[in-house]
C-alpha positions as CSV (number, residue, x, y, z in Angstrom):
1,M,-0.2,24.8,49.7
2,K,-1.9,26.1,46.4
3,Q,-4.7,24.3,45.1
4,K,-4.3,22.9,41.5
5,I,-6.8,23.6,38.8
6,N,-7.9,20.4,37.5
7,P,-8.3,20.9,33.3
8,E,-10.6,18.1,32.7
9,N,-12.9,19.2,35.2
10,L,-13.2,22.8,33.3
11,D,-13.7,20.8,30.3
12,E,-16.5,19.0,31.6
13,L,-18.4,22.5,32.2
14,D,-17.5,23.7,28.8
15,K,-20.4,25.0,27.0
16,L,-18.7,25.2,23.8
17,A,-17.1,21.8,23.6
18,G,-19.3,20.3,21.1
19,F,-18.1,22.9,18.7
20,R,-14.4,21.0,18.2
21,S,-16.3,18.3,15.8
22,R,-17.2,20.9,13.4
23,F,-13.3,21.4,12.9
24,H,-11.1,19.4,10.8
25,N,-8.7,18.5,13.6
26,P,-5.5,17.1,12.4
27,K,-4.6,13.9,14.8
28,N,-1.9,14.3,17.3
29,E,-1.9,17.9,17.1
30,I,-2.7,20.7,19.5
31,Y,-3.3,23.9,17.5
32,L,-2.4,27.0,19.2
33,D,-2.0,29.5,16.2
34,G,-5.7,30.4,15.5
35,N,-4.7,34.0,16.0
36,S,-3.2,33.8,13.1
37,L,-4.9,31.3,11.0
38,G,-8.2,29.6,12.0
39,K,-8.6,25.9,11.5
40,L,-10.9,24.8,8.7
41,P,-14.6,23.9,9.3
42,I,-16.1,21.0,7.6
43,E,-19.2,22.6,6.5
44,T,-16.5,24.8,4.3
45,K,-15.3,21.7,2.1
46,K,-19.1,21.2,1.3
47,R,-20.1,24.4,0.7
48,V,-17.0,25.6,-1.4
49,S,-17.3,22.1,-3.1
50,D,-20.9,23.0,-4.0
51,L,-20.5,26.0,-5.2
52,I,-17.5,25.1,-7.6
53,D,-19.2,22.0,-9.0
54,N,-22.7,23.3,-9.2
55,Q,-23.1,27.2,-9.1
56,W,-20.1,27.9,-11.2
57,G,-20.0,24.6,-12.8
58,E,-23.4,23.8,-14.0
59,N,-25.2,27.2,-13.5
60,L,-22.4,29.2,-14.9
61,I,-23.0,33.1,-14.8
62,R,-26.4,32.4,-13.9
63,S,-25.4,32.3,-10.5
64,W,-24.8,35.9,-10.2
65,N,-28.5,36.5,-9.8
66,D,-29.1,33.1,-8.7
67,Y,-26.9,33.3,-5.7
68,W,-23.9,35.7,-5.8
69,L,-24.5,39.4,-6.4
70,E,-26.3,39.4,-2.7
71,L,-23.7,36.9,-1.0
72,P,-21.6,39.9,0.3
73,K,-24.5,42.3,1.8
74,K,-25.7,38.7,3.2
75,I,-22.2,38.1,4.9
76,A,-21.9,41.9,6.0
77,S,-25.1,41.7,7.9
78,K,-24.0,38.8,9.8
79,I,-20.7,40.6,10.7
80,A,-22.7,43.7,11.7
81,S,-24.9,41.6,13.9
82,L,-21.4,40.1,15.6
83,I,-20.1,43.4,16.4
84,N,-23.7,45.1,17.2
85,A,-23.4,47.6,14.4
86,D,-26.3,48.3,12.0
87,Q,-27.1,46.2,8.7
88,N,-26.1,49.0,6.5
89,E,-22.5,50.2,8.3
90,V,-20.4,47.1,7.3
91,L,-19.2,46.3,4.2
92,V,-17.4,42.8,3.5
93,G,-14.6,42.8,0.8
94,G,-10.9,43.4,-0.2
95,S,-8.2,43.1,2.0
96,T,-7.7,44.6,5.6
97,S,-4.7,46.8,4.1
98,V,-6.8,48.2,1.2
99,N,-9.5,49.0,3.5
100,L,-7.6,51.0,5.7
101,Y,-6.5,52.9,2.7
102,K,-9.9,53.4,1.5
103,L,-10.8,54.9,5.2
104,G,-7.7,56.8,5.8
105,C,-8.0,58.3,2.4
106,A,-11.7,59.0,2.6
107,L,-11.4,60.6,6.0
108,I,-9.0,63.2,4.9
109,N,-10.5,64.2,1.8
110,S,-13.9,64.6,4.1
111,G,-12.2,67.5,6.0
112,I,-14.0,66.9,9.1
113,Y,-11.0,66.1,11.5
114,P,-7.4,67.6,11.4
115,K,-4.9,66.1,8.6
116,Q,-2.6,64.5,11.2
117,L,-2.4,60.6,10.9
118,L,-1.2,58.9,14.2
119,T,-0.5,55.5,15.5
120,D,1.5,53.9,18.2
121,S,4.3,51.6,18.6
122,L,2.2,48.5,19.1
123,N,0.0,48.7,15.8
124,F,0.2,45.9,13.5
125,P,3.2,47.1,10.9
126,T,1.1,47.2,7.8
127,D,-0.8,49.7,9.3
128,N,1.7,52.0,9.9
129,Y,2.9,51.3,6.3
130,I,-0.8,52.3,5.1
131,L,-0.8,55.6,7.0
132,E,2.9,56.0,5.9
133,G,1.8,55.8,2.2
134,I,-0.9,58.3,2.7
135,S,0.7,60.7,4.0
136,K,3.1,61.0,1.3
137,Q,0.1,60.5,-1.3
138,Y,-1.4,64.0,0.3
139,S,2.1,65.6,1.0
140,I,0.9,65.7,4.8
141,S,3.7,65.3,7.7
142,K,4.5,61.9,8.5
143,P,2.3,59.6,11.1
144,V,3.2,60.8,14.3
145,R,4.2,57.5,16.3
146,I,3.6,56.9,19.8
147,T,6.1,55.1,21.6
148,Y,6.0,53.4,24.8
149,S,8.3,52.0,27.4
150,S,7.6,48.2,26.4
151,D,6.1,46.3,23.8
152,L,3.5,45.0,27.0
153,K,0.9,47.3,26.8
154,A,0.0,51.5,25.9
155,D,0.6,54.2,28.5
156,I,-2.8,55.6,28.0
157,S,-2.3,58.6,29.8
158,K,0.7,59.4,27.1
159,L,-1.5,58.3,24.3
160,K,-4.2,60.5,25.6
161,K,-2.2,63.4,26.0
162,V,-0.5,63.2,22.1
163,I,-4.3,63.3,21.1
164,S,-4.9,66.1,23.1
165,E,-2.1,68.1,21.7
166,Q,-2.0,66.6,18.2
167,P,-5.6,65.8,16.9
168,G,-6.5,63.8,14.1
169,I,-7.0,60.7,12.7
170,L,-5.5,57.3,14.5
171,C,-5.0,54.0,13.9
172,L,-4.8,51.4,16.8
173,S,-5.0,47.9,16.9
174,L,-8.2,46.7,19.3
175,V,-5.8,43.9,20.7
176,T,-2.3,44.1,20.3
177,Y,-0.4,41.5,17.8
178,K,2.6,41.2,20.1
179,S,1.4,41.0,23.6
180,A,-2.4,40.8,23.1
181,Y,-3.1,44.0,25.0
182,L,-6.8,45.2,24.5
183,Y,-7.4,48.8,24.7
184,P,-9.9,50.6,26.6
185,I,-11.5,51.5,23.5
186,K,-14.8,53.3,24.8
187,K,-12.6,55.7,26.9
188,L,-10.4,56.3,23.9
189,N,-13.4,57.0,21.5
190,E,-14.5,59.5,23.9
191,H,-11.4,61.1,24.3
192,A,-10.9,61.5,20.8
193,K,-14.3,63.1,20.3
194,K,-13.3,65.5,23.0
195,N,-10.5,66.6,21.0
196,K,-12.0,66.7,17.3
197,S,-10.1,63.1,16.6
198,I,-11.4,59.8,15.6
199,I,-9.7,56.4,15.6
200,I,-9.6,53.8,13.3
201,W,-9.8,50.2,15.0
202,D,-8.4,47.2,13.5
203,F,-10.5,44.7,14.6
204,S,-8.3,41.6,13.3
205,H,-6.7,39.8,16.5
206,A,-10.2,40.7,18.4
207,V,-13.4,40.1,16.1
208,G,-14.5,36.5,16.8
209,V,-13.1,36.5,20.3
210,V,-13.8,39.6,21.9
211,N,-17.4,40.7,22.6
212,I,-17.0,43.7,20.5
213,D,-20.0,46.4,20.6
214,I,-19.7,49.1,18.3
215,K,-23.0,51.2,19.9
216,A,-21.9,50.7,23.5
217,T,-18.1,51.9,22.8
218,E,-19.3,54.9,20.6
219,T,-16.8,53.5,17.9
220,L,-17.5,55.4,14.4
221,V,-15.1,53.5,12.0
222,A,-13.3,50.2,12.0
223,I,-11.5,47.5,9.7
224,G,-10.5,44.0,10.4
225,C,-9.7,40.5,9.0
226,T,-11.9,37.5,9.0
227,Y,-9.0,34.3,8.8
228,K,-7.9,33.9,12.4
229,Y,-10.8,33.6,14.9
230,L,-14.1,33.7,12.3
231,N,-11.9,30.7,10.7
232,G,-12.9,32.1,6.9
233,G,-9.8,30.4,5.6
234,P,-6.0,32.2,4.1
235,G,-6.8,35.3,2.6
236,S,-10.3,35.7,3.4
237,P,-12.5,39.0,2.9
238,A,-11.7,42.0,5.4
239,F,-14.3,44.2,6.5
240,M,-14.8,47.9,7.0
241,Y,-17.3,49.6,9.4
242,I,-18.6,52.9,9.1
243,H,-21.2,54.9,11.5
244,K,-24.2,55.8,9.5
245,S,-23.9,59.4,10.1
246,L,-20.3,59.7,8.5
247,I,-21.0,57.8,5.1
248,P,-22.6,60.4,3.5
249,Y,-19.5,62.5,3.8
250,F,-17.2,60.0,2.8
251,N,-15.9,58.6,-0.4
252,S,-14.0,55.6,-1.8
253,P,-10.4,56.8,-2.9
254,I,-11.2,53.7,-5.5
255,Q,-14.0,53.9,-7.8
256,G,-14.4,50.6,-9.0
257,W,-17.5,49.3,-10.3
258,F,-18.9,47.7,-7.5
259,G,-18.9,50.9,-5.8
260,H,-21.3,52.2,-8.5
261,K,-24.9,53.3,-8.0
262,K,-25.8,51.3,-10.9
263,P,-22.9,48.9,-11.7
264,F,-24.4,46.8,-14.5
265,D,-25.7,49.7,-16.5
266,F,-22.4,50.4,-17.3
267,L,-22.6,54.0,-17.4
268,E,-20.0,56.2,-19.1
269,Y,-19.1,58.2,-15.8
270,Y,-18.8,57.4,-12.0
271,E,-21.4,57.8,-9.5
272,P,-21.2,56.0,-6.0
273,S,-23.5,54.1,-4.2
274,D,-25.4,56.2,-1.6
275,G,-24.4,53.8,1.3
276,I,-21.3,52.2,2.4
277,E,-21.4,49.7,-0.8
278,K,-19.9,53.0,-2.4
279,F,-16.5,51.6,-0.8
280,G,-17.0,48.4,-2.9
281,A,-14.5,48.3,-6.0
282,G,-13.6,45.2,-8.1
283,T,-15.4,42.2,-8.4
284,Q,-16.1,40.7,-5.2
285,H,-14.1,36.8,-4.1
286,I,-17.0,34.8,-4.7
287,I,-15.3,31.7,-3.2
288,S,-13.7,33.2,-0.4
289,L,-17.1,34.5,1.0
290,A,-18.9,31.2,0.6
291,A,-15.9,29.9,2.9
292,L,-16.1,32.9,5.2
293,E,-19.6,32.3,5.6
294,V,-19.5,29.0,7.4
295,G,-16.7,30.6,10.1
296,I,-19.0,33.2,11.0
297,D,-22.2,31.3,10.9
298,I,-20.7,28.9,13.4
299,T,-19.4,31.8,15.5
300,L,-22.9,33.6,15.8
301,E,-24.3,30.0,16.6
302,A,-21.8,29.6,19.7
303,G,-22.3,33.4,20.9
304,I,-19.9,35.9,21.1
305,K,-20.9,35.9,24.7
306,N,-19.9,32.5,25.5
307,I,-16.7,32.6,23.3
308,S,-15.3,35.8,25.0
309,S,-15.7,34.2,28.3
310,K,-14.2,30.8,27.5
311,S,-11.6,32.9,26.1
312,K,-11.2,34.9,29.5
313,K,-11.2,31.6,31.9
314,M,-8.7,29.9,29.3
315,S,-6.3,32.9,29.5
316,T,-6.8,33.0,33.5
317,Y,-5.9,29.6,33.9
318,L,-2.9,29.6,31.4
319,M,-1.3,32.5,33.0
320,K,-1.8,30.9,36.7
321,V,-0.2,28.0,35.7
322,I,2.6,29.5,33.4
323,K,3.6,32.0,36.6
324,E,3.6,28.9,38.8
325,E,5.6,26.1,36.7
326,L,7.5,28.2,33.5
327,V,8.7,31.3,35.2
328,P,10.8,29.6,37.3
329,L,12.3,28.1,34.2
330,G,13.3,31.3,32.5
331,Y,10.4,31.8,30.8
332,V,8.8,35.7,30.8
333,I,5.3,36.7,30.2
334,E,4.8,39.0,27.7
335,S,0.9,39.8,28.0
336,P,-0.9,41.9,30.6
337,D,-1.6,40.6,33.7
338,K,-5.5,41.6,34.0
339,C,-7.8,39.4,32.5
340,D,-9.7,42.4,31.3
341,D,-6.6,44.0,29.6
342,R,-6.0,40.8,27.3
343,G,-7.3,39.8,24.3
344,S,-7.4,35.7,23.3
345,H,-3.6,35.1,23.1
346,V,-1.1,34.8,25.5
347,T,2.6,35.9,24.9
348,L,6.0,34.3,26.3
349,S,9.4,34.9,25.7
350,H,12.6,32.9,26.6
351,D,16.2,33.1,25.6
352,F,15.8,30.3,23.2
353,S,12.1,31.2,22.4
354,W,12.8,30.3,18.4
355,Q,14.5,26.7,19.4
356,I,11.6,26.1,21.7
357,C,9.0,26.9,19.2
358,Q,10.9,24.3,17.0
359,C,10.5,21.6,19.6
360,L,7.1,22.3,19.9
361,T,6.1,21.9,15.9
362,N,8.3,19.3,15.5
363,P,9.0,17.0,18.5
364,N,10.2,13.7,19.1
365,V,7.9,10.6,17.8
366,D,6.2,10.0,21.0
367,K,5.4,13.7,21.7
368,V,2.0,15.4,20.7
369,K,2.8,18.5,18.0
370,I,1.9,21.7,19.1
371,T,1.5,24.6,16.6
372,P,2.2,28.4,18.4
373,D,3.6,31.1,16.7
374,F,6.6,33.2,16.9
375,R,7.3,36.4,16.5
376,P,10.6,38.6,15.9
377,D,12.5,38.9,18.1
378,R,11.6,36.6,20.9
379,F,7.6,36.0,21.3
380,I,6.0,32.6,21.4
381,R,2.3,33.3,21.3
382,L,-0.2,30.8,22.3
383,G,-3.6,31.4,20.4
384,L,-6.4,30.6,22.7
385,A,-9.3,29.6,20.0
386,P,-12.1,28.7,22.4
387,L,-14.2,26.8,19.6
388,Y,-11.7,24.1,19.3
389,L,-9.4,24.3,22.1
390,S,-9.7,22.6,25.6
391,F,-8.4,23.1,29.0
392,K,-6.6,19.8,28.6
393,D,-4.6,21.2,25.2
394,L,-3.6,23.9,27.8
395,E,-2.1,21.6,30.2
396,I,-0.1,19.4,27.5
397,T,1.1,22.4,26.3
398,I,2.3,23.6,29.6
399,S,3.9,20.3,30.4
400,R,6.1,20.4,26.9
401,L,7.4,23.7,27.8
402,K,8.6,22.4,30.9
403,E,10.0,19.4,29.5
404,I,11.7,21.5,26.5
405,I,13.9,23.4,29.2
406,I,14.3,20.5,31.7
407,N,15.7,18.1,29.3
408,E,17.5,20.6,27.1
409,E,15.5,19.5,23.9
410,Y,16.1,23.0,22.6
411,K,19.7,22.8,22.0
412,E,19.0,20.1,19.3
413,K,17.5,22.9,17.2
414,E,18.7,25.2,14.7
415,K,18.8,29.0,15.4
416,T,18.1,30.3,11.7
417,R,14.6,30.9,10.8
418,P,12.2,30.4,7.7
419,V,10.6,33.2,6.3
420,V,7.0,32.4,7.9
421,T,7.2,31.4,11.5
């Protein structure tokens, strides 16, 4: 007889349990969508309120010198610490899409790598849109899109073969948005280097929950968002990383005043900053930066190794219980089986995936509300944010997923979907 894991025992051993109280937690809700939008830290409300009431309201423009000018660098240095990069290798600001555009153009203009863009079928769609736009702008061949036999994981042998045969500039998501597949980043960076290629890594579904080590993995360039596991808030500023050896050879395609060497001299002609600051453009989003700093500080305080360790324990527990209790009911696991091949969400599918999600998010009065997210055409993603989730939360979720099928609750729900799922 298989021994059942007791989630209460796991919660008692949880080093991060105390961090849950640092977040705003809606009553009677289990939130499993931190891989899309993280929760609101309680301190964020105080920080933003102070900025609005005092720094902006009372101190007005004086706050640029007193508080705001150095804020982007301050936060960039904290992200650098989180991913083990040097302090002068990270820039915070803009969006992930815009930062990918800047890096893609800079790489093409540098002439260091062949002007061939590549991506794969597991990459987040907007990254592919950006690459396609860059190829049109520079009148080069369309991006090579490497496809695999399934959405579950990449065929690394095939990926390496394409890099060998068509070297150039790749963009890959370190953790894929559908299945949470985690690429062997160091192995691929080494292979790219041997074949005169470079990989732009999108850390969006990994940063803040996967223990990323820029130096150990020999990563040269990367981008990422901060509103998922870093809990920076909706639309919080993204970041980019460029290895210091490459910064002198790169220039931003968007020449804005915050990328200027002397932005407040208001010189007639553009002179880029010497460092990664050259990739700045317009005025920074100060209120969003203030909100973001709180989320990063909590992550640094908790420790990325502790967060990553709990993430692996949670996904391992979840996968085990899913196999035992949900697969016999028609659920299909759509995430890699090995813990080291997964990020921090577990994906399921079912013939009635959308209706099941509706049952979770809009339950009967006596049931807890559970918020996963749905990705077309069949994926139910269960995001595991270790800072505010418990193992008991996962047990309750499994119980509800069982009930919905056994009691045929899904038959009461609509098949049509809203824009945001």
